NUZA-829371 format. One record per residue: x, y, z of N, C-alpha, C in turn; residue in one letter. Coordinates in steps of 0.05 Angstrom, whole numbers, padded with zeros to 5 digits, always signed. Example, Ala and Ser with C-alpha at 12.3 -4.5 7.8 and 13.67 -1.06 7.14 Angstrom:
# residues 2
+00264-00114+00156+00246-00090+00156+00264-00066+00156A+00257-00045+00142+00273-00021+00143+00258+00001+00157S
# end
This chain:
# residues 390
+00186-00165+00045+00174-00164+00018+00152-00143+00017M+00159-00118+00020+00140-00097+00020+00131-00090-00008R+00148-00095-00028+00141-00087-00055+00123-00109-00067H+00100-00101-00079+00081-00121-00090+00093-00138-00112P+00111-00127-00128+00124-00143-00149+00141-00165-00136H+00155-00158-00114+00172-00178-00100+00154-00200-00089H+00132-00193-00076+00114-00213-00065+00103-00232-00086R+00095-00220-00109+00083-00236-00130+00103-00256-00142A+00128-00247-00147+00147-00265-00158+00155-00286-00138I+00157-00279-00112+00162-00299-00092+00141-00320-00091A+00116-00312-00095+00094-00332-00096+00096-00350-00120A+00106-00339-00143+00110-00356-00166+00131-00377-00161A+00153-00369-00147+00174-00388-00140+00163-00410-00122F+00146-00402-00103+00134-00422-00084+00117-00442-00100V+00100-00432-00117+00081-00450-00132+00097-00469-00150L+00117-00458-00163+00135-00475-00180+00148-00497-00164H+00157-00490-00140+00169-00510-00123+00150-00531-00113G+00125-00523-00107+00105-00542-00098+00099-00563-00119V+00097-00555-00144+00093-00574-00166+00114-00595-00166V+00140-00586-00164+00162-00605-00164+00161-00625-00141T+00157-00613-00117+00156-00630-00093+00132-00650-00093G+00110-00641-00104+00086-00658-00106+00091-00682-00124S+00106-00677-00146+00110-00698-00166+00130-00718-00156L+00153-00709-00146+00175-00728-00141+00168-00748-00119V+00151-00739-00099+00145-00757-00077+00125-00779-00086T+00111-00776-00108+00092-00797-00117+00102-00813-00141R+00128-00808-00149+00139-00824-00170+00139-00854-00164M+00144-00862-00139+00142-00891-00133+00115-00903-00139P+00093-00887-00132+00066-00896-00138+00062-00899-00169W+00072-00879-00184+00069-00880-00213+00085-00904-00224I+00109-00909-00213+00125-00931-00222+00111-00958-00217Q+00100-00961-00193+00086-00986-00186+00060-00989-00203D+00046-00967-00207+00020-00968-00221+00025-00976-00250N+00047-00968-00262+00052-00974-00290+00070-00999-00293L+00080-01010-00271+00097-01033-00272+00124-01028-00286G+00136-01005-00280+00161-00997-00293+00185-01008-00277L+00205-01017-00291+00230-01023-00278+00247-00998-00276D+00269-00998-00261+00285-00974-00258+00294-00961-00284P+00302-00978-00303+00311-00967-00329+00289-00952-00343A+00264-00964-00343+00242-00950-00355+00235-00924-00341M+00236-00924-00315+00231-00899-00300+00252-00879-00306L+00277-00888-00308+00299-00870-00314+00295-00856-00341G+00284-00872-00361+00279-00860-00387+00258-00838-00384L+00237-00843-00368+00216-00822-00364+00228-00797-00350A+00246-00802-00331+00257-00779-00316+00277-00763-00333L+00286-00775-00355+00304-00761-00374+00289-00741-00391F+00262-00743-00392+00246-00727-00410+00241-00698-00401C+00237-00692-00374+00232-00665-00366+00255-00645-00374P+00281-00652-00370+00301-00633-00378+00302-00629-00409P+00294-00650-00424+00293-00646-00453+00271-00626-00460L+00248-00628-00447+00227-00609-00452+00235-00580-00444G+00249-00578-00422+00259-00551-00413+00278-00540-00433A+00296-00556-00444+00316-00547-00463+00302-00536-00488L+00279-00547-00495+00264-00537-00518+00252-00510-00514L+00241-00505-00490+00226-00480-00485+00243-00457-00473T+00264-00463-00458+00279-00442-00445+00291-00422-00465M+00303-00430-00487+00315-00410-00505+00294-00392-00519P+00268-00400-00519+00248-00385-00532+00230-00369-00513T+00234-00374-00487+00216-00362-00467+00219-00331-00466A+00243-00321-00470+00248-00293-00470+00231-00278-00491G+00230-00289-00515+00215-00276-00536+00185-00277-00530R+00176-00299-00518+00148-00301-00510+00140-00280-00490L+00158-00277-00469+00152-00257-00448+00153-00229-00460A+00170-00224-00480+00171-00198-00493+00145-00192-00508H+00135-00212-00522+00110-00209-00538+00086-00205-00520R+00084-00221-00499+00059-00221-00483+00061-00201-00460L+00085-00195-00451+00089-00181-00426+00093-00201-00403G+00108-00193-00383+00114-00211-00361+00089-00221-00347A+00071-00203-00341+00047-00211-00326+00030-00232-00342R+00025-00226-00367+00009-00245-00383+00023-00271-00387T+00050-00270-00392+00065-00295-00395+00063-00313-00371A+00066-00301-00347+00064-00317-00323+00036-00326-00318L+00016-00309-00324-00012-00317-00320-00021-00339-00338R-00007-00342-00361-00013-00364-00379+00004-00389-00372V+00030-00385-00369+00048-00408-00366+00046-00422-00339L+00045-00406-00317+00045-00418-00290+00020-00435-00285L-00004-00425-00291-00028-00442-00286-00027-00468-00303P-00018-00465-00328-00016-00489-00345+00004-00509-00333L+00026-00499-00323+00046-00517-00310+00034-00531-00286H+00020-00515-00269+00007-00526-00245-00014-00547-00253C-00030-00541-00273-00051-00559-00281-00040-00585-00293A-00017-00583-00305-00004-00607-00318+00005-00627-00297A+00006-00619-00271+00014-00638-00250-00005-00663-00250L-00029-00660-00260-00048-00682-00259-00041-00704-00280V-00025-00697-00300-00021-00716-00322-00004-00741-00316L+00019-00739-00302+00035-00763-00299+00020-00787-00287P+00004-00782-00266-00010-00804-00253-00031-00816-00271A-00039-00801-00292-00060-00811-00310-00048-00825-00335L-00022-00825-00337-00009-00837-00361-00015-00866-00363A-00022-00876-00387-00030-00904-00391-00007-00923-00393P+00017-00913-00398+00040-00930-00401+00065-00914-00403G+00087-00927-00409+00113-00914-00410+00114-00891-00430L+00104-00897-00455+00105-00876-00476+00089-00851-00467A+00065-00856-00456+00049-00833-00447+00063-00818-00424G+00076-00833-00406+00090-00820-00384+00113-00803-00394L+00127-00813-00413+00149-00798-00425+00139-00772-00438C+00116-00774-00452+00105-00750-00464+00097-00729-00444L+00083-00737-00423+00073-00718-00404+00096-00707-00387V+00117-00723-00382+00140-00713-00367+00155-00692-00384M+00156-00697-00411+00168-00678-00429+00152-00651-00428F+00126-00653-00428+00109-00629-00427+00112-00614-00400L+00114-00629-00378+00119-00617-00352+00145-00602-00352L+00166-00615-00363+00192-00602-00364+00192-00577-00381G+00177-00578-00403+00175-00555-00421+00162-00532-00406A+00141-00537-00391+00128-00516-00376+00145-00506-00353G+00159-00524-00339+00176-00516-00317+00199-00498-00327A+00211-00505-00350+00233-00489-00361+00224-00461-00369G+00201-00459-00382+00191-00433-00391+00185-00415-00367A+00171-00426-00347+00165-00411-00323+00190-00402-00309V+00210-00421-00308+00235-00415-00295+00248-00390-00307D+00249-00388-00333+00261-00365-00346+00247-00339-00339V+00220-00340-00342+00205-00315-00338+00207-00306-00309V+00204-00324-00290+00204-00315-00262+00232-00307-00253M+00253-00320-00263+00280-00311-00255+00286-00283-00268N+00277-00280-00293+00280-00253-00305+00265-00232-00290A+00242-00238-00280+00227-00219-00263+00241-00215-00236Q+00255-00235-00226+00271-00231-00202+00292-00210-00207G+00305-00211-00230+00325-00190-00237+00311-00163-00238V+00287-00161-00249+00273-00136-00250+00266-00126-00222E+00259-00144-00204+00254-00136-00176+00279-00123-00164V+00302-00136-00169+00327-00125-00158+00332-00097-00168E+00326-00093-00194+00330-00066-00206+00310-00046-00194R+00286-00054-00189+00266-00036-00179+00271-00027-00150R+00280-00046-00133+00283-00040-00105+00312-00035-00097I+00331-00040-00116+00358-00033-00111+00374-00050-00092G+00366-00075-00088+00381-00093-00071+00377-00122-00080R+00394-00140-00071+00393-00168-00078+00369-00181-00066S+00354-00196-00082+00332-00212-00071+00332-00241-00083V+00350-00246-00101+00349-00272-00116+00353-00296-00098M+00371-00294-00078+00375-00317-00060+00350-00323-00045A+00336-00302-00035+00311-00307-00020+00290-00318-00038G+00289-00310-00064+00269-00321-00082+00274-00351-00086L+00299-00359-00089+00305-00387-00092+00300-00402-00066H+00303-00388-00044+00295-00400-00018+00265-00405-00017G+00249-00387-00029+00220-00392-00030+00213-00416-00047M+00229-00420-00068+00225-00444-00085+00229-00469-00067W+00251-00468-00051+00256-00491-00034+00234-00496-00014S+00222-00474-00003+00200-00476+00015+00176-00490+00001V+00170-00482-00023+00149-00494-00038+00155-00524-00044G+00180-00530-00051+00187-00557-00056+00184-00575-00032N+00193-00565-00008+00190-00580+00017+00160-00583+00024F+00144-00562+00020+00116-00564+00026+00102-00584+00008A+00107-00583-00018+00096-00602-00036+00104-00631-00030G+00130-00634-00023+00140-00661-00016+00126-00670+00010A+00123-00652+00029+00110-00660+00054+00082-00670+00051G+00067-00656+00034+00039-00665+00028+00040-00691+00014V+00059-00694-00004+00062-00719-00019+00068-00743-00001G+00086-00738+00018+00093-00760+00037+00069-00768+00053V+00054-00747+00062+00030-00753+00078+00009-00768+00061L+00006-00760+00036-00014-00773+00019-00005-00802+00014A+00020-00807+00010+00030-00834+00006+00027-00850+00032G+00031-00838+00055+00029-00852+00080+00001-00862+00086H-00019-00846+00078-00047-00855+00083-00058-00871+00059V-00042-00876+00039-00050-00892+00016-00068-00878-00003G-00067-00852-00005-00084-00837-00024-00074-00842-00052L-00093-00848-00069-00087-00852-00098-00074-00826-00109D-00051-00830-00123-00037-00806-00134-00054-00791-00154A-00072-00804-00168-00090-00790-00187-00108-00771-00172R-00117-00778-00149-00134-00760-00133-00117-00738-00121V-00095-00746-00109-00076-00727-00097-00068-00705-00117H-00059-00713-00140-00049-00694-00160-00071-00678-00172H-00095-00689-00175-00117-00674-00186-00125-00651-00167A-00126-00657-00141-00132-00637-00122-00111-00615-00121V-00085-00624-00120-00064-00605-00119-00062-00587-00144M-00067-00600-00167-00066-00584-00192-00087-00563-00193A-00112-00570-00184-00133-00550-00183-00128-00528-00164A-00118-00535-00140-00112-00514-00120-00090-00496-00128L-00069-00507-00139-00046-00491-00148-00053-00473-00171L-00067-00484-00191-00075-00467-00214-00092-00444-00205A-00111-00450-00187-00128-00428-00176-00112-00408-00161A-00092-00417-00146-00076-00398-00130-00060-00379-00146A-00054-00385-00172-00039-00367-00188-00053-00341-00193T-00080-00341-00193-00095-00317-00199-00089-00295-00179V-00093-00299-00152-00087-00278-00133-00057-00274-00130P-00041-00296-00134-00012-00294-00128+00002-00275-00148A-00007-00274-00172+00007-00259-00193-00004-00231-00197L-00022-00222-00180-00033-00195-00184-00012-00173-00183R+00009-00177-00167+00028-00155-00164+00049-00154-00186G+00048-00173-00206+00068-00173-00227+00061-00150-00247V+00080-00133-00253+00074-00111-00272+00070-00122-00300P+00057-00106-00316+00051-00115-00343+00076-00123-00359A+00098-00107-00355+00123-00114-00368+00123-00112-00398G+00107-00093-00409+00106-00089-00437+00132-00076-00447R+00142-00084-00471+00167-00072-00481+00163-00043-00487P+00185-00027-00482+00184+00001-00488+00185+00005-00519A+00174+00027-00529+00175+00032-00558+00204+00031-00568P+00208+00016-00590+00234+00014-00602+00252-00007-00588G+00243-00019-00567+00260-00039-00553+00265-00063-00571E+00290-00073-00571+00297-00094-00589+00283-00120-00581Q+00272-00134-00601+00258-00159-00596+00278-00181-00592V+00276-00198-00571+00294-00220-00567+00294-00239-00590P+00315-00254-00595+00316-00273-00617+00296-00296-00612P+00289-00309-00634+00270-00331-00632+00282-00354-00615R+00308-00358-00616+00321-00379-00601+00346-00367-00589F+00346-00362-00563+00368-00347-00550+00391-00366-00543A+00414-00361-00556+00438-00375-00549+00455-00357-00530L+00470-00368-00512+00486-00352-00493+00506-00334-00508P+00509-00309-00499+00530-00291-00508+00556-00300-00495S+00579-00287-00504+00605-00294-00492+00605-00288-00462K+00593-00265-00454+00593-00258-00426+00576-00278-00410A+00554-00286-00422+00536-00305-00408+00549-00333-00407V+00565-00340-00427+00578-00366-00427+00596-00369-00402L+00611-00348-00395+00629-00350-00372+00612-00352-00346V+00591-00336-00345+00573-00338-00322+00561-00366-00320I+00553-00375-00344+00540-00402-00345+00559-00424-00336G+00585-00421-00341+00604-00441-00332+00604-00444-00301L+00601-00421-00287+00598-00422-00258+00573-00438-00251V+00551-00432-00266+00526-00447-00261+00528-00476-00267G+00543-00483-00288+00546-00512-00295+00561-00526-00273V+00582-00515-00262+00597-00527-00240+00579-00531-00216C+00563-00510-00210+00545-00511-00187+00523-00532-00190A+00510-00531-00214+00488-00549-00218+00497-00578-00220M+00520-00583-00232+00530-00610-00233+00535-00621-00206A+00548-00605-00188+00554-00614-00161+00528-00617-00145A+00510-00598-00147+00485-00598-00131+00467-00622-00138E+00461-00625-00164+00442-00646-00172+00454-00674-00168L+00481-00677-00172+00493-00702-00167+00493-00709-00137S+00496-00689-00121+00495-00693-00092+00466-00701-00084T+00446-00688-00095+00418-00695-00089+00414-00725-00096M+00426-00734-00118+00421-00761-00127+00436-00782-00110Q+00461-00775-00102+00479-00795-00091+00485-00791-00061W+00475-00770-00048+00482-00765-00020+00475-00789-00002A+00450-00798-00004+00441-00820+00013+00456-00845+00007A+00460-00852-00019+00473-00876-00026+00502-00876-00017I+00516-00853-00021+00543-00850-00011+00545-00855+00019H+00528-00842+00033+00529-00844+00063+00525-00873+00072T+00506-00887+00060+00501-00915+00067+00525-00933+00059I+00535-00929+00035+00556-00946+00024+00583-00942+00038A+00589-00917+00045+00616-00910+00055+00617-00912+00086V+00596-00904+00099+00597-00903+00128+00581-00926+00141T+00567-00941+00125+00551-00963+00137+00526-00954+00152G+00517-00930+00145+00493-00919+00158+00468-00933+00150A+00447-00930+00166+00421-00941+00158+00408-00924+00136S+00386-00934+00125+00372-00920+00104+00361-00893+00115E+00352-00893+00139+00342-00868+00151+00364-00847+00154A+00387-00855+00163+00409-00837+00165+00418-00828+00137V+00418-00846+00118+00424-00839+00090+00406-00817+00080G+00380-00820+00085+00361-00800+00077+00367-00773+00092A+00377-00775+00116+00384-00751+00131+00407-00736+00118G+00424-00750+00103+00446-00736+00088+00434-00717+00068A+00414-00726+00053+00401-00708+00034+00387-00685+00048Y+00374-00692+00071+00360-00671+00086+00379-00650+00097A+00403-00659+00105+00423-00640+00116+00432-00621+00094A+00436-00632+00070+00444-00615+00047+00422-00596+00039F+00398-00606+00033+00376-00590+00023+00366-00570+00044A+00363-00579+00069+00353-00562+00090+00372-00539+00096G+00398-00545+00097+00417-00523+00103+00418-00503+00080S+00416-00513+00055+00415-00494+00033+00391-00476+00034M+00368-00488+00040+00343-00472+00041+00346-00450+00062M+00355-00457+00086+00358-00437+00108+00378-00416+00101L+00400-00424+00089+00422-00405+00082+00413-00386+00061A+00395-00394+00043+00385-00376+00022+00370-00352+00034R+00356-00357+00056+00341-00334+00068+00360-00314+00081F+00384-00322+00088+00404-00304+00098+00422-00293+00076A+00419-00306+00052+00437-00300+00030+00437-00272+00020G+00413-00260+00018+00412-00233+00007+00426-00212+00026D+00423-00216+00052+00437-00199+00071+00468-00202+00068A+00477-00227+00064+00505-00232+00061+00515-00220+00035I+00499-00222+00013+00507-00210-00012+00509-00180-00010I+00489-00168+00004+00490-00139+00008+00515-00130+00023A+00524-00146+00042+00547-00139+00058+00574-00144+00043R+00575-00167+00029+00601-00175+00017+00602-00169-00013L+00579-00166-00026+00579-00164-00055+00578-00192-00067G+00568-00194-00092+00564-00221-00103+00590-00237-00106P+00612-00224-00114+00637-00239-00119+00648-00251-00094V+00650-00234-00073+00661-00244-00048+00642-00265-00035R+00616-00260-00038+00597-00279-00027+00600-00307-00039A+00604-00308-00066+00607-00333-00080+00634-00346-00073V+00655-00329-00071+00681-00340-00064+00681-00352-00036R+00669-00339-00017+00667-00350+00010+00650-00375+00010C+00627-00374-00005+00610-00398-00006+00625-00421-00019G+00640-00416-00040+00655-00437-00054+00676-00449-00035A+00688-00433-00019+00708-00443+00000+00695-00461+00020A+00671-00453+00030+00657-00469+00050+00647-00495+00037L+00637-00493+00012+00628-00517-00002+00651-00536-00008A+00674-00526-00015+00698-00543-00019+00705-00557+00006T+00705-00543+00029+00710-00556+00054+00689-00578+00060L+00664-00572+00054+00643-00592+00059+00647-00617+00042G+00653-00614+00017+00656-00637-00001+00681-00653+00008T+00702-00639+00017+00726-00653+00026+00719-00669+00051A+00703-00658+00069+00695-00672+00093+00678-00697+00085V+00661-00694+00066+00645-00717+00057+00663-00738+00045V+00682-00730+00028+00700-00749+00015+00718-00764+00035A+00727-00749+00055+00745-00761+00075+00731-00776+00098A+00706-00768+00103+00692-00779+00126+00684-00808+00123G+00686-00822+00145+00677-00850+00146+00658-00856+00169R+00649-00834+00182+00630-00836+00204+00605-00820+00196V+00581-00830+00200+00557-00816+00191+00554-00788+00200P+00561-00782+00226+00558-00754+00235+00576-00735+00221A+00600-00744+00214+00619-00728+00200+00609-00723+00171V+00600-00744+00158+00590-00741+00131+00566-00722+00130T+00547-00725+00149+00524-00707+00149+00533-00678+00153L+00553-00674+00170+00563-00647+00174+00575-00636+00148T+00589-00652+00133+00600-00644+00108+00578-00636+00088G+00556-00652+00087+00534-00645+00069+00521-00618+00077F+00519-00614+00103+00507-00588+00112+00525-00565+00104A+00551-00568+00108+00569-00546+00099+00568-00541+00069L+00566-00563+00054+00563-00560+00025+00538-00545+00018F+00516-00551+00031+00490-00538+00025+00492-00508+00031G+00504-00501+00054+00506-00473+00061+00524-00458+00041V+00546-00471+00034+00565-00458+00015+00553-00453-00013G+00536-00471-00022+00525-00469-00049+00500-00452-00050M+00490-00443-00027+00464-00431-00026+00460-00407-00045A+00480-00390-00047+00476-00365-00063+00487-00367-00091V+00500-00389-00098+00514-00390-00124+00495-00389-00147V+00476-00408-00149+00457-00409-00172+00440-00384-00173V+00429-00374-00150+00414-00349-00152+00431-00326-00163P+00456-00324-00156+00473-00302-00166+00480-00306-00195L+00482-00331-00204+00487-00337-00232+00464-00327-00249V+00439-00332-00240+00416-00322-00255+00415-00292-00255F+00421-00280-00231+00420-00251-00229+00441-00238-00248A+00466-00249-00248+00487-00238-00265+00480-00242-00294A+00469-00265-00302+00462-00269-00330+00439-00251-00338A+00420-00246-00321+00398-00227-00327+00408-00199-00333G+00429-00191-00319+00441-00164-00323+00461-00163-00346N+00470-00187-00355+00490-00187-00376+00478-00190-00404A+00454-00200-00406+00441-00203-00432+00429-00178-00442G+00419-00178-00467+00406-00155-00478+00381-00147-00463R+00369-00167-00450+00346-00163-00432+00348-00186-00412D+00335-00183-00389+00337-00204-00368+00330-00231-00378P+00308-00234-00392+00299-00261-00400+00319-00274-00419A+00331-00259-00437+00350-00271-00456+00375-00282-00441T+00385-00266-00422+00408-00275-00406+00401-00299-00389G+00378-00298-00376+00370-00321-00359+00366-00346-00376V+00354-00343-00400+00350-00366-00417+00376-00379-00425A+00396-00362-00432+00422-00373-00440+00435-00390-00417G+00435-00378-00393+00447-00392-00370+00430-00417-00363V+00403-00413-00364+00386-00436-00357+00390-00459-00376G+00394-00454-00401+00399-00476-00420+00424-00491-00413T+00445-00476-00406+00471-00489-00398+00468-00505-00373M+00455-00494-00353+00453-00508-00327+00434-00532-00329T+00413-00530-00345+00395-00553-00348+00410-00576-00363Y+00427-00569-00382+00443-00590-00395+00461-00604-00375L+00474-00588-00357+00491-00599-00336+00474-00617-00318A+00451-00607-00310+00433-00622-00292+00424-00648-00305G+00421-00648-00331+00411-00672-00345+00433-00693-00345M+00458-00685-00350+00480-00704-00354+00494-00712-00328A+00496-00693-00308+00513-00698-00286+00507-00721-00268A+00481-00726-00260+00476-00748-00242+00484-00775-00254P+00478-00779-00280+00486-00804-00292+00516-00807-00295G+00529-00786-00304+00558-00787-00308+00572-00792-00281V+00562-00779-00260+00574-00782-00234+00570-00811-00223S+00547-00823-00230+00543-00851-00223+00563-00869-00236G+00568-00864-00262+00588-00881-00276+00615-00877-00264W+00622-00852-00257+00648-00846-00246+00651-00860-00219L+00630-00859-00202+00631-00873-00176+00634-00903-00180A+00621-00914-00200+00623-00943-00205+00651-00950-00214E+00664-00933-00230+00691-00938-00240+00712-00934-00219A+00707-00916-00200+00727-00909-00180+00716-00915-00152T+00705-00895-00140+00692-00898-00113+00676-00873-00107S+00658-00875-00088+00642-00851-00080+00660-00830-00068F+00679-00837-00050+00697-00815-00040+00712-00800-00063P+00721-00815-00083+00734-00802-00105+00715-00783-00120F+00690-00791-00123+00670-00774-00135+00668-00747-00121L+00667-00748-00094+00664-00723-00080+00690-00706-00079F+00713-00719-00083+00737-00703-00088+00735-00688-00114W+00722-00700-00134+00718-00686-00160+00699-00663-00156V+00679-00666-00139+00661-00644-00134+00676-00621-00119F+00695-00628-00103+00711-00608-00089+00727-00591-00110A+00736-00604-00131+00748-00589-00153+00729-00570-00166V+00704-00580-00171+00683-00563-00183+00678-00538-00165F+00675-00542-00139+00669-00519-00122+00692-00500-00120T+00717-00511-00121+00740-00493-00121+00741-00477-00147A+00733-00489-00169+00732-00475-00194+00711-00452-00194L+00689-00457-00180+00669-00436-00176+00682-00411-00163I+00698-00415-00143+00711-00393-00129+00730-00378-00148G+00744-00393-00165+00763-00381-00184+00748-00364-00206L+00724-00373-00213+00709-00360-00235+00690-00339-00224L+00689-00335-00198+00669-00318-00186+00669-00289-00196A+00692-00280-00206+00694-00253-00217+00675-00248-00240G+00667-00269-00254+00648-00266-00276+00621-00256-00266A+00615-00259-00240+00589-00250-00230+00589-00221-00220L+00612-00207-00224+00613-00179-00216+00595-00162-00234R+00576-00147-00222+00558-00131-00238+00573-00109-00252P+00565-00103-00277+00578-00081-00292+00573-00054-00278A+00550-00052-00267+00542-00027-00252+00523-00035-00231A+00523-00021-00209+00505-00027-00187+00476-00021-00196A+00458-00040-00191+00430-00035-00199+00418-00011-00185P+00404+00005-00200+00392+00029-00189+00363+00023-00181R+00355+00034-00158+00327+00032-00150+00310+00048-00168A+00288+00037-00178+00269+00051-00195+00243+00054-00179V+00238+00078-00169+00214+00081-00153+00189+00076-00170P+00172+00059-00161+00147+00052-00176+00124+00058-00158V+00108+00078-00165+00084+00084-00148+00065+00061-00149P+00054+00053-00126+00035+00032-00124+00007+00045-00118V-00011+00042-00137-00038+00055-00133-00051+00042-00108P-00067+00059-00095-00081+00050-00071-00103+00030-00078A-00115+00033-00102-00137+00016-00110-00127-00009-00124G-00146-00021-00138-00140-00046-00152-00122-00040-00176K-00103-00059-00181-00085-00055-00204-00099-00059-00230R
# end
């Protein structure tokens, strides 16, 4: 990461991931503190994607008006600071409201930083998106690790999140220094007030929908499937999720080199084949070790798909933010619906059948991978970096 723009956007991905990891690990504390039953908590967890769906289609226009640097300097600290709110919610209605606001902030930041990831690729002339999403995973794991430790020592989530919110918001100031101003060129077309996906972005988004539906459903049901089907302990069931998430994170750091060697289409087709094999192993496996191996293969296979979906959409839209917003809206819709629908499907059939369905999704990703072929190879744009302060 020699380029300052690359380092700054990578830092934004890390901070975004830390917020998510910090929140999810303390949701049990919030549930107990408010006396919520699972259905009530489920209602609250339904609110963040609704908030994201509101802001993602408009984030491109905001970034155009303010410039990328200003947009991130406003949105990311606000999102980090908002981490303090869920633990302070007085009841279910308040929790739903603050979770909606957190989702709105997360979605807007997601669009701007992924659009800037596309700009980084254009400036340095090579793929970096897989590594950027890997940095998000690093932040997520770090935030979750601190959250687990805080929960283990019995630290009040209000104190934990207040400290984390202050530290993360403060960290955005030095982290974002390398982001260029990103002001629109004279005569550049203003993005629409509400960006809907174009036809080209719709096909790219379908790849993202298949990937996000399979990924988020796996995150939700991996542990439960492993326990129910193989008779594993709760600890081994948790290891199923760890095998999936950890292998995906590690593979993303190798992903950009693989993309450079194979190109985006072949990289996705190879990944989809590996993910299909992994889901088939999960569906057919009845022994914990076999099932965990399947989840690890699935994680490796899916590692580059979503990053390349965002990269392709950013290059297919009228500007990076508009394309990313269109695909982001589609994938967040899939992420909102898929875990619940997959649970109903598993209840009506079985968990092995559910993962055979995911194998169909991953095979479809391979068939649609041609939509991710870039119209033209991105050109490196040399940007002089002043020796002094920016």
